[in-house]
N, C-alpha and C positions, 0 to 999 in steps of 0.2 A: 732098861729092858729092850732087848733086840726085837725089831719089828719084822713081821713076815714080808715076803715079796709082795703080797697083795696089799698089805698095809702101806708099804713104801710107795707102791704105785698110786694108791689113793691120795697119800700125802703129796706126791709129785703133781698130781692133777690139781689139787687144791692150791699149791704154790703157783703153778702156772696161771691158774684162773685169777688169783690175787694180783700177780704181776701184770697180766694183760689188762686188768681193771685199774692199774695205776697204784695199787696199794703195795708198794715195794717193801716197806718196812715189815708188813705182815708176812709177805712172801719170804723175806729174809729169815724171819723167826721160824717159819715152817722148815726151811732148808737146814737151819742150825739144829732143829730138833731131829732131823733126819741124819745129821752127822753123828749124833749121839746114839741113834738106834740102828744105823746101817752096819752091815758087815765091814770089816777093815778095808777090803779091796774096793768098796764103793764110796768110802768116806771122802776121798779127795774130790770126787765129782760134786758132792753136795757142799763141800767147803768152797769150791770155786763158784758154784751157783749162788751161795749166800753172799760171797764177796761181790759178785756181779750185781745183785740186787741193791747192795749198799751204793754202788756206783750209779745205778739207775735212780736211786733216791736222791742223788746229788752229792753224796759223800765219796767223791772220787779218790781223794788222797787216802782215806780209810780203806777203800777197796783195793788200791794198789799196795798198801802196806800189808794187808791180809794176803793178797796174792803172792807177794814176795816171800812170805813164810812157807809157801807150798812149793815143793819140788815135784812137779807133776810127772807121772809115769807116761810112757809112750802113748797109752790109750787116751790120756786126758790132756795132752799137750795142745791139741787143737782147741778144745773148749777153754783152756787156760789162756791161750793167746788171744782169743776173741774177747774174753772178759777183760783182759789187761788192756787191749787196744781201745775198747770203749771208754775206759777211764783215763787212759794215757792221753787220748785226744783232748779231753777237757783240762788236763793238768799241763801237758807239754806240747800240745798241738798235733795236727794231723800227720806230720812227717814222722814223729816218734811212734805214733800209733801204727802207721802203715808198716814201718820196719818190723814190727812184731808179727805181722801177717804175711809179709811179702814172700816168704819161702815156704809157707804152709800149702801143701798140695791138697786141693779139695777132694781128689780121688781117694786119698788115704782115710778121709773122714766123711763118708757119704751121708751120715746122719746130720753132720754139721755143715755140709757144703753150702746149703742155702744161706745160713747165717754168715758163714765166712765170706761168701761172694757178695752178699748185700753190704756187709761192713766194709769190705775192701773197696768196692766200687764207689761207695759214698766218700771214703777217704781220698780216693783218686780224683774225684771231682773237686773235693776241697783243696787238693794240691794242684788243680788246674791241669789235670792229665786226662782229658775226656776220652782220647783214643783207647788208653789202657782200661779206663772204667768201662767202656763199651765192650771190650773183650770179656771182662768178668760178667757183665750183664747178659751177654750172649750165652756164656756158659750157664748162667743161672737159668735162663729161659729154655735153652735147647738141651743142655747136657744133664741138668739135675732137677729141672722142674717143668718138663714139657707140658704145655697145656694148663699150667698153673696160673689161674687168674690173679692170685695174690702176688705172685712173682711179677707178672706183667704190670700190675698196679704199682708195685714198688719201683720197677724200672721207669714207668711213666712219671711218677712223682719226682724221681731224681732228675730225669731229663727236663721236666718242666721247671724245676728250681734252678738248674744249672744251664739252661739253654743258651745263655749269652756266650758260653764257651764253645758251642757246637759249630762244626763245619762239615760239609759233605766231601771235602777234598780227600781223595784216596779211599773213600768208604764205599762199601757195596753190601748187597744182601740185606739181612735182617737189621744190622746196625744202621744202614742207610735209611731204611723205612722208619726206624725210630727217630732219627735226626730230622728227616723231612717232615714228619708229623709234628715234632716239637716246634720247628720253625714255622710251619704252616699255621698252627694254632696261635702262635704269637701274632701273626697277621690277622687272624680271624677274631681274636679278642677285641681288636680295634674296629673290626668290620664284620659283625656276625651275620650280616645278610647273606654272605656267600658260603656259610658253613656247610649246608647240605651238599651243594654241588662240589665244593672243594674237597670235602672229606670223601665223597663218592669217587672223585678222580684219584685221590690218594689210594683208596682201596683197590681200584682197578689196576694200579701200578704194583701193589703189594698184596695180591689176593690171599695169600696164606700167612700173613703176618700175625704174630700173637697179639698185637694191639687192636686188632679188629674187634675183639670181644669187649674192648673198653669204649668203643666209639659211642654207643648209644647211652650207656648208663653213667659214664664218667666224663669223657672228653667233651661231648656236645653240651651237657649241662654246665661244665666249667666255662666254655665259650659264652654261653648265654648269660651267665652270672657276671661276666667280666666288666660290664658297663651298666650305668644307670640310664634307662630309656624313658622318654616321655610317655605318659599314658594316652595322650591325644595329640595328634599333629593336624594342623589345618593347612590347606593349600589354596592360595588365591590364584584364580585362572582368568585370562582375558575372556570376556563374556559375549563380545559381538560376533556376528556371523563372519566378519572378515577374518577372524582368528580362529574359526572353528577347527581347522586342521591342526593348528598349533595347540589349541586347548586339548584336543583328543590325544595328541602325541605326548604332551606333558603329563596328563592325567594317567594314561595307561602305562607310561614308563614308571611313574610314581607307584602305581598299584602293583606292577610287576615286581618291584623291589620289596614292597611290603609282603607279598605272597612268598617271595624267596626267603625272607626272614622267618615268616610263620611256619615254613616247612621244617624249621629246626627249633625256633624259640618263640616265646609269646610275643606277639606284635602289638604295637599301639593301635588305638582307634584312629581312623583318619576321616576328615571331613573336607568337602570342597565348597568353595565360595566363588561365584563368578563376578567379575568387575566389568560392568558394561561400559561405564564412563570413568575416566581417570578420577573425576571428582568423587566417585563412589568408593575409591580404594581405601581411604581411611575409615569409612563407615564399615565396610566389610571386614577389615582387619580388626576393628573394635568388636564387632559381633562375634568373630572367631574367638577372641579372648574371653568375652562374656560367656560363651558356650563351652569353655573349659580347655581350649587349646593351650598347651604349654610351650609350643614353638610353632611359628607360622612360616610356611614356605611360600615365596612369592611376594609381590606380584611380578609380572614379566615386563610390562611396558615402562619406559623410562619415567614418564610423568607420574604414573601410578606409584612407582618406587619412591619418587621424591615426596609424594604426599604421605606415604606410610612412614618414611624416615622421620618426618616432622613430628610424629606422635608416638613413635615406637618406644622411646625411653630405654629401659633396660629389659624389656620383654624380648626373649630370643626370637630373632627374625632372620630368615635366609632369603634375601631378595634374589630374583633371577635376572638381575641386570645391575649395572653400576650407576651410582649417582653421577649426574652430569657436572655437579659442582659441590663443594663443601665436603665436610668429613661426616662419616656415619656415626650414629649413636653407639654406645658401648657394646651392646649385644646384637648389633645389626651387621650381618655379613652379606657380602655381595658376590654372588656366583653367576658369572656371565660366560657365555660361549664367545668370548672376545677374540676376533682374529688377531688382535695385537699380541695375545699370548703366543699365538702360532708364529708370528713374525719374529718375536723376541727369541723363541726357541730355535728358529732357523738361524738367527744370528749367532746364538751360542754354539750350535752344532757346527757351523762353518768355522768359527774360531777354534773349536776343539780339534778340527781337522787341519788346522794351520792355514786356512784360506783367509787371508787378511786384506785382500784388495778386491773390492766388490764393484760390479756394475749393477745398476738398478733400473728396471723398466716398470713404470706404474701409470695408472690412469690419472688424468687431471681432474679427478672428482674429489669431493670431501673424503669419501671412503678411501680412495687410493692414496691421497696425501697422508691420511692418518696411519695407514699401514706402513707407508714408506718411513714416516717419522719414527714409529716404534722400532722398526728394524734398524734404522740408522743410529738411534740412541743406544740401543743395546750393543750394536756392532762396534761403534766408536768407543763406548765405555770399556769394552774388552780389548781395545788396541787395534781394531780394524779401521780401514779407511775406505770411504766411498769415493772412488776415483772418477766416476762419471754417472750421471743419471739422466733419464729421458722420460718425459710424459707423453702419453698417447691419448687419443680421443676414443671414447667408448663407441662412437658411431663409425669408426674407421674399420676397414677390413684389410688394408694394406699398410704395413708398419715398416716398410723397407727404409724410409727416410730416417725414422727414429733409430732403427737398428743399425743402419749404416753409420750414423753419427756416434752411437754408443760404442760400436766396435771399431770405429775409425777406418771403415772400409773405404770411404771417400778419399782419405789421405793416401792410401795405397794406390788408388786409381790415379790420383793427381800426380804422384811420383812417376807412375808408368807413362802417363801422357807427356810429362816434361822430358823424360828420358828419350822417348820417341822423337820429340821435336828436336832435341839436340843432335841426335844421331841421324835424323832424316830418313829413318826407315821404320817399318812395322816390326814390333817385337811381340812374341808370345807372352801371355800374361795371365796369372791367376791371382785374383785379389787376396790379400792377407789381412786378417784382423790384427788388432793391437795385441801385444804379448805381455802386457804388464798387469793383466787381470787374472784373478784366481777363480772367480765365479760370477754368474749372473743371477740376481734375485728378481723374479718376475712376480709382480702383483697383478693378478687377473682372476676373473670369474671364469667358469667353464667355457662359456661361448668365446671369450677372447683368447683363452689359453689354447683352444684347439687351433686357432690361427697363428698366435704369436710363436709358439714353440717351434712348429715346422719352419716358419720364416727365419727364426734365429739360426736354426741349423743350416738352412739354405744359404744364409749370409755368412757362412764360414765361422760360426762360433766354435766348430770343431769339438775338442774334448773338454771345453769349459763346463764344469758342473753347473746345472741349472737347478736352482732352489725356488720353491714357491710355498704358498699356503694352501690349505685343503680346498679352498673355494675353486681352485683351478680344475679339480677332479670331480666329475659328476658320476657317481656309481651307477646311475640309471642310463647313462649314455651307452649306446650300443657298441661303440668302438672308440676306445681311448688310446689306441696304439700311437697316435700322433704325440702323446705325452710320454712315450717310453723314455726312461732314463731320468725323468724329472724326480727330484727328491723333495719330500715335504713332511711336516708333522701332520698326523691325521688321527681321527677317532680310533682308539684301539679296536673297536668293533669291526672296523674295515680291514685290519691287517694283523693285529696282534693275536698270536696263537692262544695265549692265556685267556683273553676275553672271549675268543671264539669257542674255546672248549667249555669254559664255565657257563657261558651264555649262548650255547648252541641253538637254543630255541628262538633267539632273537637275531637271526641272520639278517644282514642288510637287504638281501633279496626278498625275504619274507616281509620285513617291515615295509619296504617300498611297495610291494604288491598289495599290502593290506591298507595302503593309504596313509601310512605314518610318515612324518618327517623324521628321518633317522637321527639327526642331531638333537632334535627336541625330545624324542623318546629317550635317548641316552641322558639328556639333561634331567628329565623327570626322574629317571632311575637313580641317578647319582644324587639328586637333591634329597631323596628319602634317606640314602646312606649318610649324607652330610648332616641332615637334621638329627639323626641318632648320635653322631659323633660330637656335634656342636652343642648338644643339650646341656652337657656338663660344663660348658664354658669354652673359651678359646683354646685352652690347653687340651680339651677333649679330642681334638683332631690328631694329636700326636704326630706321627711321621706322615700322616695323610691317608687317603683311601685310594684304592686301585679300582677305578670305575670304568664305565663305558665311554665317558668323555675324556679320560686320561687319568693320570695320577694327580689327585687334587690335594694340595698341601698349602702351608702358609708361607708366604713370601717374607723376605726380611722386613718389609714395611708393614707386616701384619695382615695384609689382605690375602684373599685366596688366589692361588695360581694353579694352572694346569700344565702338566707335562704330557704331551701326546705321544703316541707311538711314532717312531721315525720310520718313514716308508719310502719306497721307490716304485715307480710305475714300470712294470715288466709285462710284455705281451698284453698291454692294455689294462692290467689289473694292478691294484696296490698290493705290494708284498712288504713284509718286514725287512728293513735294511739295517746294516750295522750301525750301532750308535758310535759316538765319538770314542777314540782309543782311550 
């Protein structure tokens, strides 16, 4: 018995409800009943829909067989092609499925355009053709489903699943916004602390983007669910008055990172314990464990670190210094603001620029020799050569003798004097430095650097690049122009635009004016981020975190390492400088 239009509409609603609920067998039976009861001109539509439900039920060969018995009219060719493509993908792969849809113009079938573009874009991603997929997704969002949160959600799910294929090369407008968001959330899933600020920055760049409606209810919760976090973190801080400024800087940096996380995601409880005497370090660590800490950050001082390492076992611990000897326990990580990291990075940067013959000027102290050795080891390992080195005294203010020997200025003067003696007359003369060096690496703190660098230039170092470590630059110094041209690795907070934008409230000037040690505040901030990442074990760090102290990752030997921003002093200020080619 033929059904009325109203009865067919009700049956269609029933079938769609069953299909949406996953009962594709029941939906198929409803469509088959509609084939029998529909007028002849509508039967093909319900035959196609019944076959489609067979495919969705997993019987894709059956679906294709049924579809091949249908010769669709012009009005049903779009629906037939979509149904065939869905099953074709499961039987013969995405290439065969896409070929069924490639020539279908969505403008011809406005009621099917959404389904067509969704299916086609997913196939294009499966075929590793992301640029073409984005074209269809842009049509879906702009041309056929403007303001449709469901379409935006579908686009996001595809980009999230296929983001390994994405690149921003040659992309602009709405597609660029989608790609940047997908790549950004990939980073934030490993480091959700920055979610609020980073997503806000993205929204400012793409203020009218359709994904904005997804940020609060979809994307931020996905970021927060991406990692398992401890419920309680403890931090061991130095407790004596001597370290009051260090204690405050570390603690407040740690809390700043926790509050940044809580602005987007649920944050762990934190507790602080003060270690007055190194002998107390093990006791305070044990008390933190007894009171429920699942990971402990600290202590800071070397002797305290050694005492905690002796009892830590497999309890996750992030020490804020390195052991002076021996190997750490299995879950014991060492996060240190080591200048050796910086000198090694300087060596790698020089080698990357093809600077393979170095002169080194360093103080004759334990600290100076340690920095020199770390630079030399990394430089020589990469094929560089230390062609000369000179030590200087920390008490000196005149370094002309050491610089003269390093640059071989004296040899030039002696040749001039010998030539005058032989000729028996006075000759005009300008001393010349040696020509076999590619750079000078200067190991100095700020007080010595302000004297050394101008004297190097005065002594004809000319266009030789001068490398240093961050200690040479004091951001609180009123005039650092004597250091112009010096290059060095430095805290991203001092020069890296990303860090300055994301952490604008923590400007170096504000931190210094508030009595914070900028480096230790940054260390406290990053130690919280690292504690979240390392809670799941050594593999939890992944590709590393992008922090205020640098990009912290795992070195080949398994220990933590930092890659700082590469900077150059210009007009007395640190500015971002080009990295190695």
